[in-house]
C-alpha positions in Angstrom: 13.1 18.0 -18.0 11.2 15.4 -16.0 10.6 16.6 -12.4 12.6 13.6 -10.9 15.7 15.0 -12.8 15.5 18.5 -11.4 18.9 19.1 -9.7 19.4 19.8 -6.0 23.1 20.5 -5.2 24.0 19.1 -8.6 22.1 15.8 -8.1 18.7 14.8 -9.5 16.0 14.7 -6.8 15.4 11.0 -7.7 19.0 10.2 -6.9 18.4 11.2 -3.2 15.4 8.9 -3.1 17.3 6.0 -4.5 20.1 6.5 -2.0 17.5 6.6 0.8 15.8 3.4 -0.4 19.1 1.6 -0.7 20.0 2.6 2.9 16.9 0.8 4.1 17.7 -2.3 2.0 15.1 -1.7 -0.7 17.0 -3.0 -3.7 14.2 -3.6 -6.4 12.9 -0.4 -7.8 10.4 0.1 -10.7 10.0 3.5 -12.2 7.0 4.6 -14.2 8.2 6.9 -16.9 6.6 9.0 -19.6 7.7 12.6 -20.5 11.4 12.7 -21.6 11.8 9.2 -20.1 15.2 8.7 -21.8 16.7 11.4 -19.5 15.9 9.3 -16.4 16.9 6.0 -18.0 20.2 7.2 -19.3 21.2 8.7 -16.0 20.2 5.9 -13.7 20.6 2.9 -16.0 20.2 -0.4 -14.2 20.9 1.1 -10.8 24.2 -0.8 -10.1 26.0 2.4 -9.1 23.7 2.6 -6.0 23.7 -1.1 -5.3 20.1 -1.5 -6.4 18.2 -2.9 -9.4 16.1 -0.3 -11.4 13.5 -1.2 -14.0 11.4 1.1 -16.1 7.8 0.9 -17.4 7.1 3.4 -20.2 3.6 4.8 -20.4 2.6 6.0 -23.9 0.6 5.5 -27.0 1.0 5.6 -30.7 -0.8 8.4 -32.5 -0.5 9.2 -36.2 2.6 7.1 -36.4 4.3 8.8 -33.4 4.8 7.5 -29.9 3.8 10.0 -27.4 3.8 9.9 -23.5 0.4 9.2 -22.0 0.4 8.2 -18.3 -2.1 5.6 -17.2 -2.7 7.2 -13.8 -0.8 6.6 -10.6 -2.7 3.4 -9.9 -3.3 2.3 -13.6 0.5 2.3 -14.2 1.0 -0.1 -11.2 -1.7 -2.5 -12.4 0.0 -2.5 -15.9 3.3 -3.6 -14.3 1.6 -6.2 -12.2 -0.3 -7.7 -15.2 3.0 -7.9 -17.1 5.2 -9.6 -14.5 3.6 -9.9 -11.0 6.2 -7.5 -9.7 3.9 -6.4 -6.8 3.4 -9.8 -5.3 5.1 -8.5 -2.1 4.4 -5.5 0.1 5.3 -2.4 -1.9 6.5 1.1 -1.0 5.2 3.8 -3.4 6.9 7.2 -3.7 6.5 10.3 -5.8 9.7 11.0 -7.7 9.7 14.8 -7.1 10.1 15.1 -3.3 13.0 14.9 -0.9 12.3 12.8 2.2 14.2 11.4 5.2 11.4 9.1 6.3 12.2 6.2 8.7 11.1 3.5 6.2 11.7 0.7 8.7 9.4 2.2 11.3 6.7 2.9 8.6 6.8 -0.7 7.4 6.7 -2.0 11.0 3.6 0.1 11.8 1.9 -1.1 8.6 2.4 -4.8 9.5 1.5 -4.3 13.2 -1.9 -2.8 12.3 -2.6 -5.5 9.8 -3.1 -2.8 7.1 -3.9 -3.6 3.5 -2.8 -0.1 2.7 -1.1 2.7 4.6 -0.8 6.4 3.8 2.2 8.3 5.4 0.9 11.7 6.5 2.5 14.8 8.0 0.7 17.2 10.4 0.6 20.6 8.8 -0.5 24.0 10.2 -4.3 24.5 9.7 -3.5 27.7 7.7 -1.7 25.6 5.1 -4.3 22.7 4.6 -5.5 24.3 1.3 -2.2 23.3 -0.3 -2.7 19.5 0.3 -4.8 16.5 0.1 -6.1 16.0 3.6 -6.6 12.6 5.3 -9.5 12.2 7.8 -8.9 9.2 10.2 -10.5 7.9 13.4 -8.6 7.6 16.7 -7.1 4.3 15.7 -5.8 5.8 12.4 -8.3 4.0 10.1 -9.0 6.3 7.2 -12.6 7.6 7.0 -12.4 10.1 4.1 -10.3 12.5 2.1 -10.5 16.2 1.4 -8.8 17.7 -1.6 -7.2 21.1 -0.7 -10.0 22.2 1.7 -10.2 25.7 3.2 -8.9 26.0 6.9 -12.6 26.3 8.0 -13.7 23.2 6.1 -10.8 21.0 7.0 -11.7 18.0 9.2 -8.1 17.2 9.8 -4.6 18.7 9.5 -3.0 15.4 8.2 -1.6 15.9 4.8 -1.0 13.0 2.4 2.7 13.0 1.4 2.2 10.7 -1.6 4.1 7.9 0.2 2.1 4.7 0.4 2.5 1.0 1.5 0.4 -1.5 -0.4 -0.2 -5.2 0.1 -0.6 -7.2 -3.2 -4.4 -7.4 -2.7 -4.6 -3.6 -3.2 -3.0 -3.9 -6.7 -5.6 -6.5 -7.6 -8.4 -4.0 -6.9 -7.2 -1.7 -9.6 -9.1 -2.3 -12.8 -6.9 -3.6 -15.6 -6.4 -1.6 -18.8 -7.9 1.7 -17.4 -6.5 5.1 -16.5 -6.9 5.0 -12.7 -5.7 7.3 -10.0 -4.6 6.3 -6.5 -5.9 9.4 -4.6 -9.2 10.1 -6.3 -10.3 6.5 -7.3 -8.4 3.7 -5.5 -8.5 5.3 -2.0 -12.2 6.0 -2.0 -12.7 2.4 -3.0 -10.8 1.2 0.0 -12.8 3.5 2.3 -16.1 2.4 0.8 -15.3 -1.3 1.4 -14.2 -0.5 5.0 -10.9 -2.3 4.4 -8.0 -2.0 6.9 -6.7 1.2 5.4 -4.6 3.4 7.8 -3.0 6.8 8.1 0.5 7.0 9.7 1.3 10.2 11.4 5.1 10.5 11.2 7.6 13.2 11.8 10.1 13.6 9.0 11.3 16.1 6.3 9.1 16.0 3.3 10.2 18.7 0.7 8.0 18.8 -2.4 9.4 20.5 -5.5 6.2 20.0 -7.6 6.1 23.7 -8.6 8.8 26.2 -9.7 8.1 28.3 -6.6 8.7 25.2 -4.4 11.9 24.5 -6.2 13.3 28.0 -5.6 12.3 27.8 -1.9 13.8 24.4 -1.4 17.2 25.5 -2.9 17.2 28.5 -0.7 16.7 26.3 2.4 19.3 23.8 1.2 21.9 26.5 0.6 21.3 28.0 4.0 22.1 24.6 5.5 18.5 24.0 6.8 18.1 20.5 5.3 20.1 17.8 7.1 22.5 15.5 5.3 22.6 17.7 2.2 26.2 19.0 2.1 27.3 21.6 -0.4 30.0 20.2 -2.7 33.3 21.7 -3.5 35.8 23.5 -1.2 34.9 26.2 1.2 37.3 29.0 0.3 35.7 31.7 2.5 32.9 31.4 5.1 29.8 30.4 3.2 31.5 30.3 -0.2 32.2 27.0 -1.9 33.9 26.5 -5.2 34.4 23.6 -7.6 37.5 23.0 -9.8 39.0 25.3 -12.4 37.2 28.5 -11.5 38.2 32.0 -12.6 36.9 34.5 -10.0 38.2 38.1 -9.6 38.0 37.7 -5.8 39.4 41.2 -4.9 37.1 42.9 -7.4 33.8 41.1 -6.8 31.2 41.3 -4.1 30.3 37.8 -3.2 28.1 37.2 -0.1 27.4 33.6 1.0 26.0 31.1 1.1 27.1 30.7 -2.5 28.3 27.7 -4.5 30.4 28.4 -7.6 30.6 25.3 -9.8 33.6 24.1 -11.9 34.8 26.2 -14.8 32.8 29.2 -13.7 34.1 32.7 -14.7 33.1 35.7 -12.6 34.4 39.0 -14.0 35.5 42.1 -12.0 32.6 44.2 -10.8 30.1 41.4 -10.5 28.0 40.9 -7.4 26.5 37.7 -6.0 24.2 37.8 -3.0 23.4 34.4 -1.6 21.8 32.0 -1.2 23.0 31.3 -4.8 23.9 28.2 -6.9 26.1 29.0 -9.9 26.1 25.9 -12.1 29.3 24.7 -13.8 30.6 26.4 -16.9 28.6 29.6 -16.2 29.9 33.1 -16.8 28.8 36.2 -14.9 29.9 39.4 -16.8 31.2 42.6 -15.3 28.6 44.7 -13.4 26.1 41.9 -13.3 24.3 41.2 -10.1 22.8 37.8 -9.1 20.7 37.8 -6.0 19.2 34.7 -4.3 19.1 32.8 -7.6 20.0 29.5 -9.2 22.0 29.4 -12.5 21.8 26.1 -14.3 25.1 24.9 -16.0 26.6 27.0 -18.9 24.5 30.1 -18.2 25.9 33.5 -19.1 24.6 36.6 -17.4 25.2 39.7 -19.5 27.0 42.7 -18.2 25.1 45.0 -15.9 22.1 42.7 -15.7 20.3 42.1 -12.3 18.8 38.7 -11.8 16.8 38.7 -8.6 15.2 35.5 -7.1 15.2 33.7 -10.3 16.1 30.3 -11.8 18.1 30.8 -15.0 19.1 28.4 -17.8 20.9 29.2 -21.1 17.5 29.4 -22.9 15.0 30.6 -20.3 14.6 32.1 -16.9 11.8 31.8 -14.4 11.0 34.0 -11.4 10.0 32.5 -8.1 6.3 32.9 -9.0 6.7 30.8 -12.1 6.7 33.6 -14.8 8.9 32.6 -17.7 11.1 34.6 -20.1 12.8 33.0 -23.1 16.1 34.1 -24.5 15.7 36.2 -27.6 12.5 37.8 -26.4 13.0 41.4 -27.5 10.4 42.7 -25.0 12.4 41.3 -22.1 14.6 43.7 -20.2 17.0 41.0 -19.0 19.8 39.6 -21.2 21.5 36.3 -20.7 22.6 33.3 -22.9 24.6 30.2 -23.4 28.1 30.4 -21.8 29.5 27.7 -24.2 29.3 30.1 -27.2 
C-alpha cells in the first residue's frame, strides 16, 4: 500500500494530516500520487467529507504500452502542477504524507511572513546522538540557512536541527524549479536557495513529529499510540476492562483467555479459549486468533488468522505476510517459516 494509507488506529496517516490542515483553515490540497495511486484517490475522493477540496497529480510514464508510476522528484512534481494550472501562485505549505504532526501551522506561517522568507523549513531539535537519522539544517543566529548535512555522524554534525519535511514556499520558489526535469527539494532546490543567498530560513518549533517511513518506525509508533503517549489519538471502540477496547460483534472467550492491555480488539474478531494477547496490541477487524496462540506487542491487519499454538512476538501481520520490527518479511505459504497464519475470511 502507499505509505500515506498505512493505518494508525484504523485511519490512514494522511487522514490525520488532512484533518489537521482543515482545522487551520487550509482547504485546497493537492496530492502528488504515483504508486497504487487509486487507493489514495478512492479513499479520499474530492475531500468533501473533511470540508476541504482535494486534487491529484499522477506521476508516471508509458513504457512498452503500460503506464507505470515514475515520480518527478519532490520539487519536479510541484513544478509540473504549477505549469499545468498556476496552483502555487499563493504561499504554499508542503508536507510529507507519511508522518503524524501536531504543528501549530498558524504560528509557522506567521514567522515565515514576519521574517520576509521566500522559503522556510520547519525543524525539530533532536539529540546529538540521533543526528545520523536525519537531514540536518545549519543556520546562523537569525535562522537563515547556511548549509545542509545529510545524516552526519554526531561528531561531524554542525547542528542538531532536523528537517521535518515541512516547508513553506512563496511562488518565486516554484519558479526556480526547472521545468520538465526530475528535481528534488532537499538535494537540489535547497542548495540553490543557499547558493543565491536568498531569504531562506529554518524555524525551530516544538511539536510532535512522528515519522513512519520505515517498518520499524511504524511498529514503534503504534506501540506509543496504544500506550496513550500521543495526544489526541483516542483508541476507538468501548473500554470493557482497563486498557482493553473492543469494537462491535466480537466473540471473545473472556474467562478462558489471557488478555493484558493496552489492547484494541476490532469488530467481528474471534478469540478462542486458551489464546493470549499481551499489549500493546491492535487486532484488526475480522481477525481470528486460534486456541493456544499468543500475540505479543503486535499489530494484526484486518482479517488475519493466527494459527493454533503460534507465537507472534513484536510483529506486523497481514493475511498474506508478516514483518518483524526490524523489517524482515515472511510470506504465507513459505514452507521454511516456522510461523503459521492466514486469511480469516476463508
